[in-house]
C-alpha positions as CSV (number, residue, x, y, z in Angstrom):
1,X,7.5,-11.8,43.3
2,X,6.8,-8.1,44.7
3,X,3.5,-6.7,46.0
4,X,2.8,-3.0,46.3
5,X,0.6,-1.0,48.6
6,X,-0.3,2.6,47.9
7,X,-2.8,4.8,50.1
8,X,-4.3,8.3,49.3
9,X,-6.1,10.2,51.7
10,X,-8.8,12.0,49.7
11,X,-9.9,14.7,52.5
12,X,-9.6,18.0,51.1
13,X,-8.8,16.8,47.4
14,X,-12.5,17.4,46.2
15,X,-12.6,13.7,45.4
16,X,-14.4,10.9,47.3
17,X,-14.7,7.0,46.8
18,X,-17.5,7.4,44.6
19,X,-15.9,10.1,42.1
20,X,-12.9,7.6,42.2
21,X,-15.1,5.0,41.2
22,X,-16.0,6.9,38.2
23,X,-12.2,6.9,37.3
24,X,-12.3,3.0,37.7
25,X,-15.1,2.6,35.4
26,X,-14.1,5.1,32.9
27,X,-10.4,4.7,32.5
28,X,-8.6,2.7,35.0
29,X,-9.7,-0.8,35.0
30,X,-9.2,-1.2,31.2
31,X,-5.7,0.9,31.4
32,X,-4.2,-1.6,34.4
33,X,-5.6,-4.7,32.6
34,X,-2.6,-4.3,29.8
35,X,0.4,-3.3,32.0
36,X,3.2,-6.2,31.7
37,X,4.2,-8.3,34.8
38,X,1.1,-7.2,36.7
39,X,-0.4,-10.3,37.8
40,X,-3.1,-8.8,40.0
41,X,-4.3,-5.3,41.0
42,X,-7.0,-4.9,43.7
43,X,-8.4,-1.2,44.3
44,X,-9.2,-0.6,48.2
45,X,-11.3,2.1,49.6
46,X,-12.1,2.9,53.3
47,X,-15.3,5.6,52.8
48,X,-15.7,6.4,56.1
49,X,-11.8,7.2,56.5
50,X,-11.8,8.9,52.9
51,X,-8.9,6.7,52.1
52,X,-8.3,5.0,48.6
53,X,-5.5,2.9,47.4
54,X,-4.4,-0.2,45.8
55,X,-2.6,-3.5,46.3
56,X,-0.6,-4.7,43.2
57,X,1.0,-8.2,42.8
58,X,3.8,-8.4,40.4
59,X,5.7,-11.2,38.9
60,X,9.4,-9.7,39.3
61,X,11.1,-7.0,40.9
62,X,11.7,-5.7,37.3
63,X,7.9,-5.6,36.7
64,X,7.2,-3.6,39.9
65,X,9.8,-1.0,39.2
66,X,8.4,0.1,36.1
67,X,6.7,3.2,36.2
68,X,3.0,3.3,36.2
69,X,0.5,5.8,34.8
70,X,0.1,8.7,37.0
71,X,-3.5,9.5,36.4
72,X,-4.8,8.7,40.1
73,X,-2.2,10.9,41.6
74,X,-3.1,13.6,38.7
75,X,-6.8,13.2,39.6
76,X,-6.4,13.5,43.3
77,X,-3.8,16.3,43.2
78,X,-0.9,14.6,45.0
79,X,1.0,11.3,45.4
80,X,-0.1,8.7,47.6
81,X,0.7,9.1,51.2
82,X,2.0,5.4,51.5
83,X,3.8,3.5,48.5
84,X,5.5,0.4,49.7
85,X,7.1,-2.4,47.8
86,X,7.0,-5.7,49.7
87,X,8.7,-9.1,49.2
88,X,6.2,-11.6,48.5
89,X,6.8,-14.4,50.8
90,X,4.3,-17.0,49.5
91,X,0.8,-16.9,47.3
92,X,-1.9,-19.5,47.5
93,X,-5.4,-19.7,46.2
94,X,-8.1,-20.7,48.6
95,X,-11.1,-22.9,47.4
96,X,-14.0,-20.4,45.9
97,X,-17.2,-20.8,43.9
98,X,-16.5,-18.2,41.3
99,X,-13.3,-18.6,39.3
100,X,-13.6,-15.1,37.5
101,X,-12.0,-12.4,39.7
102,X,-12.5,-9.7,37.0
103,X,-15.7,-7.8,37.2
104,X,-15.9,-8.3,41.3
105,X,-16.0,-5.5,43.8
106,X,-18.1,-2.8,45.0
107,X,-17.7,-0.9,41.4
108,X,-19.6,-3.3,39.7
109,X,-22.0,-4.2,42.6
110,X,-23.1,-0.3,42.6
111,X,-23.8,-0.8,38.7
112,X,-26.0,-3.6,38.9
113,X,-28.1,-2.3,42.0
């Protein structure tokens, strides 16, 4: 397994965490749900630091090496300032109340408030 971490600095791009949520809502969530070999993608943000990124968990090195849709880079106007691929040493799932991960996060919470 492989994990990928990518970060963008949004300052000076004309984009904010909120505008990137529009991208998630409108196209990214649906697009990434069909990527072969992608086990999990977590979009992450730090609004105070104007940072936007993602953590991806891949089932193989081959899957992690495939090109991804460049839409976020196109919107932001530049590639991520960090894009690192890591070996996954171990994966564990803890105890949780809600088994479903899809539909969780600030994007969906903001839509329901």
